[in-house]
N, C-alpha and C positions, 0 to 999 in steps of 0.2 A: 573560299570554301576551306582551303587547309586550316586557316586560323580557327575554324570552329570544330575541327576534327577532334582536338584534344578533349573539348569539354563534353562532347556528346559520344565519345567512344563508347561502343558497347550497345548502342541503340540502333535499331534499324532505320535506315533512311526514310522508309515511308512512315514509321511511327513519329520520328523527328519532325517530318513536315506536316503532320496532321494536327489541326486544332479540332479536337473532338467536341461535337455538340452533345451535351448530357440531357437525355430525354426527361420529360415529365418534371422539370424544374422551372415551372411557371406559376406565379401566384395568381389565382382568379379571384378578382375583388370586384364586388358590385358597386362599392361606394367608398368615398375617401372618408376615413375616420380621423378622429382627433385623438392624438396620443396625449396620455396624463401628464400633466406638469408642463407642457409647452405645445403651441400649436405647431406641429411639425408638418410642413407640407410634404404629402405623400411622395417620396422620390421613386421615380422610375429607374430600375438598376438593372444593369448586366453585370453577372458575376464571371469572374475569371479565376481559374486555378492552374497551377503548374504541379504535374504530377511527377515526382523525382524518385519515389521509392514505394515499395509495397505494391499490391495487386490494383487492378482497374477497380474493383469493388471498393477498396480502401480510399481511392481517390474519389469515387462517386459518393461515398458516406461523408468525406470531408466537405463536398461541395454542397451536399443535401444540408449538413450542418450550419454551412455559411447561408444558405437559403432561409432555414429558421432563425437565424441570428438577424438577417436583414428584414424578415417579415416582423420579428419583435420589435426592431428599430421604427416600424410604420413604413417599410418600403414596399413596392409592388416589384417583384422579379419578373423580368420579361424575357430574359434569356441566360444560359449558363454555358460558358465554354471551358475546356480544359485542354492543356498542352503537355504532352510527354517531353520532359527534358531530363538531362543528366542533373543540371541545377538551374536555379532561376537566373535569368540574364542579368547582368550587373546593371546594364543602362535602362532596360525597359520592362524587366521581370519576365515578360514572355517571349522576347526575342523580336528584333526589329521587323522581321519579314511578317511575323504573326500580328503585330501591331495594326497592320492594314485591315486584316480579317476581322480584328475587334472593333476597329473604327467602322467597317461596313455594318457590323451587328449592331452598334449604337444608332447608326443612321437609319438602318432598316426597321428597328423597334421604336425609335424616337425616345430613347432613354437619356437621361440627364445625369446619371451617375454610373461609374464603374466600381465595383467592390472587389478587390483582390483578396484571395484566399492565402494571405502570408502577411508577415510584417515587412513593409517597404522603406527603403532608405529614402531620404527626401530627394535625391536626384532621379530616383526611379519613379517616385509620384510626379515630379514636375515634368520629365520626358514624356509620360504617358499623357498627362493632362495637355501638354503641347501638341501631341500627335493626334489625340483623339478629341480634342475640343470640349471635352466635358470633364466634370469634378471626378477626382479619382480619390477612394478611400481604402485604406487598408484594413486588415482584420481587427487589428489593435484599436484603431479609433472606432471602429464599428462597436466593438464590446464596450469601449468607454462611454459611447453614445447611450447605449443600452443602460448601463449602470447609472448613467446621470439622470434619464428617465424614471428610473425605479428607486432611486434614493430617496426615503421618507424621513428618516430621523435627522437630527442634526449632525450626528458622527457619520452617518452614511453619507450625507452630502458633502462633508468635508473631507472624507475620504476619497470620494470619487473626483472632486474638484482638484485635489493634490495630485492624483494619478494623470488627470488631464493636463495640468500644468507640467508635470515632469515629461509627458509625451511632447508637449509643445516646445519645451525647452530644447530638446534635441533636435526640432526641426526649425528652429529659428534661422540657423545658419543657411538654410536651403532655399530662401525665398528671393533671389536675384537682387532686385531694384532695393530692397530694404538695406542692403549691405552699404550703399555709398550715402543714402539719405541722411542730411545733417538735421539734428533737432533745433539748431539755433538760427537766429538771423532771418535773412530773407527766404532762405530755404524752407523755413518753417512757417513761411506765410508772414514774416515781418512781424514778430511779436513784441517789438519795441525794446525801450531800454531794459537792459538785463536779459533780455532774450536773444540778443545777436551774439555773432561770433560762431567759431565751429561747434561749441558744444558737443554733446554725445551724438553719436550716429543713432538713427532709428533703431538699429539692431540692439544697440548697448541700452538704450532707454527701455525697449521692450524686455530685454533679458533683466534688467534691474527691476522692473515692476513685477515680473513673474517671480523672481527670487523673494521680493518683499512679501508678495502673497502667499508663497509656499512657507516662508518663516511663520506668518501669521496662522496659517492652517495647521502648521505642525504644533504651534503653542496650544491652539484650540484643542486640537486632538489629544494632547497631553492631559489637558483639564478634564475633558471628556472621559478620557481613560480612568483617571483617578477615581471618578464616581463609580465606573464599572468595578475598579479594583475593591472599593468600600463594599459593594454588594456582595462581591466574590468571597471578601474576607469573612463577612457575616455567614455565609454558607459554609466556608471552611470551619469557622468556629464552631458551628453546630454539627460539623461533621456530616454534612449533607451530600452524598455521592452525586457527581454529575455525569450525564450521558449526552453526548454531542451527535447530532444526525448530520452526517456529512454525505456527499455524494455529487454526481453529475447533475448538471442543470437539468430541470424538467423530469427527474427521475422519479418524483413523487414524494419528496421529503415532506412538504408541508401536510400533504394527505395523510402521511403516515403519522405525523405528530399529532394530528386530529384525532386519529383512530386510537392512539396509543394513550392520549390525555383528555380527550373532549375538549380541545383547546379552541377550536372555532377560529383557526389561522385562515387567512386569506388563501383560497386555492385556485390557481389559475393556471390554464394548459398554455404556459408561454415560458420561455427561457428567461431565468433571472427574476421571477415574479417576486421572490424573497430575496431581499439584500440585507434587511436589518435583522439581526439575530432575535429570535423569538424563545424566551425561556419560560417554561411551565413547571410546576410542582406536581408531582404524581406520587404514587405509592405502589409498593409490591403487595402481592395478596395476602402477605403476613404482616402488613401495616408499616414497613419501613418506607420513610420518605425519601425521594431523590428528585433531581431536577434533569429536565429534558430540554435541550436547545435544538433549534432549527439553525442551519447556518446557510451562508452564501453558496450558490451553487457553483461548481467547478466546469471547466470545458477544456478541451484539447488547447495546448499552448497559451493557457491563460496569461494575458500580458503581465511582463515582470512588474510594470509599474503598479498594477492592481494588487499583486501579491504583496509589494511592498506597502501601498497604501493602507490594505486590508489586514497587515500583519498583526496588528493588536486583536482584531476580531478573530482572526484565524488561529492566533496562538491560544485562544480559549480551548479549541479543539485539543491542542497538545497538553493542556492542564486538566482535561476531562479524565474521568476514571474509565470510560468506556466509549468506543465509537461505533455508532450504527451507520455502516457505509452501504448507502442505498444504491442500488443498481437497477437500471430499467431493463427488465427481462425481455422486453418486446423490441428492444433496440437492435438494428442489424449488427452492431459491434459492441456487445456489452463488455467483452475482455478489454476493448481499447478505452472503455469509460473507466474501468477500474485501474488501469494503468495511468491514466490521465489524473485521476484524483490522488493516487498514491503518490505521484510525483510532486503535487502540491503540498501534501502531507509532510513529504521528506523536507520540503523547504522551510516548513515551521517545525521541524523536529517532534513530529507527531507520530512517527512511524512505530514508537514503542507501546503506544496506548493499546490495550486490548481491543480487538475489533471483531464486530459480527458483521458478515456480509449479509445484506437484506436484498433478496432477490424479489423486486416488486413488480407489479402488473402481470401477476402470473395468470390472470384471467385471459389476457391477450397474447401471452407469450408462447413460442414454439416449445412444446415438452422436450425435445431433442436439445434445444439450446440450454434449457434448465438443467437437464441432466449433465450436459458438457460443463457447465459451470460449477455444479455440485462437485463434480469430480476434481476440478481445478481448486476449488475453496472448500475444504472440508467443513469449516466452521461458518456454514452458511443456513439461513432459514428462507423458506419460499413463501411470499406473502402476496395478498392483493389488498392494497389500502383501500380499493374502491369497494370490493364485496366483503372484505373482513376476513377472508381464507388465510389461514396460518399466523393471524394476531395472537392468540393465545400461545401458541408455539414460542413465538418471538418474545412475549413477556415472561415467559419460563426462562428462556435462554438469557435475557436481560437480569433476571433475578439471580440465576446462577452466576453470572459473570461480574456483578457488583462485587466491589470489595467487602470482605467480610469484616466486622468490628474485631479488634484485636484482642481486648481484655475480657477474661472470663470472670464472671461474678456470681456469687451466691448469696443473695441478701433478703432479710424479712423487714419489709416496709411497712410502717404504721399506716393504718388506713387514711390517716390525715395527709400522707405524702402521696395522694394521686398523681400530683403533678410529676413526681419522678416516675412513677409506673407509666404514665403517659409518655414520657421521654424514652424510656425503655422500648415501649412500643413502636415509636416512631423512627428511633435512631438506631436501636439495637436489634438482636436477633435472640428471640425467647426460645429457651429450651424445655423449660417447665415452669408451671405457675400453679400455685396452690393458695386458696384463701383459708387462712388459719384462724384461730380466736383472737390472736393478738395482732394480726397483720397478713400481708400478702408475701408468701415464700417464692421469691423468683430466682431461677438459674438461667443466666442470660450472657450473651457476649456483647459488649458495648465498646465505645471508643473511650480513649483515656481520660478526656476531661469529665465524661458522665461517670466513669469508674471512680474518679476521684470523689465525686459527690456523693456516691453510694457507699464510700468506705465506712462511714460511721453506722451503717446498717448491715455489715456483713455478718454472716452467720458464722459464729465462732467454732 
């Protein structure tokens, strides 16, 4: 008893011993559906979380999010348990005594998988599997699985596979029997001449194969990145400002992109429905063209492997001129969502980019929650992508925050140079325009490269 006192100091005995059942976290499903991209047997899962800090409501919200993640992966949630602890148990995550309660829940529900609301060490996974006799998955593996199902583009698939391999590499050392199996000789089933002898251990072979595959994927991603760089360079050359829509998963980013640009992007009420960035051209009310990109959704404690694998995509946010940070106003903890997104933006050095907080789902949100958010985030706009409420106000805010062209020009363009006038319309900001007998007199602000082209027509 005394050895546990240090780690649980400050917690009431009754709290420490309770493995609390979380109400209303059970998926009601009529039929087994087939998940896109692979036939995933619908796993029957029990969720388990360790509540180490924050309020009971925070702990419940975290497990509710894990339930959504599990359902997105195609699982049926049968039960959800949470334990109050100072810190997760280093051997079994929830403490050896509580493992028996978890095993009982697995048996009672007929579950075949346990999903833990945290990143588990290989030894914790193995110990839980040995004791509970079912597969154990941690939060990181679950999110990687969802990303694997939703990746559609070549780049998206390569990024996800790289993240999964990084995750597996760290866990190779943990799987007991693999450590001693030899690849050569009779131990490998007698592979014949050239295949005998001690050879590599199974572990070394696996690790080498994974490293080779990771090298190949990084090379592919570098090539794909070059193509994206070319497109980006073209946009920069034409000085087209870019706006990135970032935010928590399922906050309504794709719906908002549709509202703002009539883009017809896939809209699905599921976590991580958008994985591959979608870029659309649109224009301000005065005709200035800019691009708007939807980005991958964020989530609390987004696995580090994913941030690394998607760094090239996420860095586009850092290079944009404006971030629309979309928040689900109807979520139980919108403030926590904002903090989670900003922590990822900090990872890719995007905190210096101007930001408009877009509080979405105003039609279903609590007015008091919106009022509190507006008090905390002064540069915010309240919208509903579903009903269209607040969209005009948001468009005005975007126009006001887009970078202003730097060079002031006063030119008289011959009527034959309608192409230049059109460029001023789409890339610049017109202050005055008069059609005169020998051409169009334009006073405007434009970008440097266009100013150079207009220099010959400057009014002396």
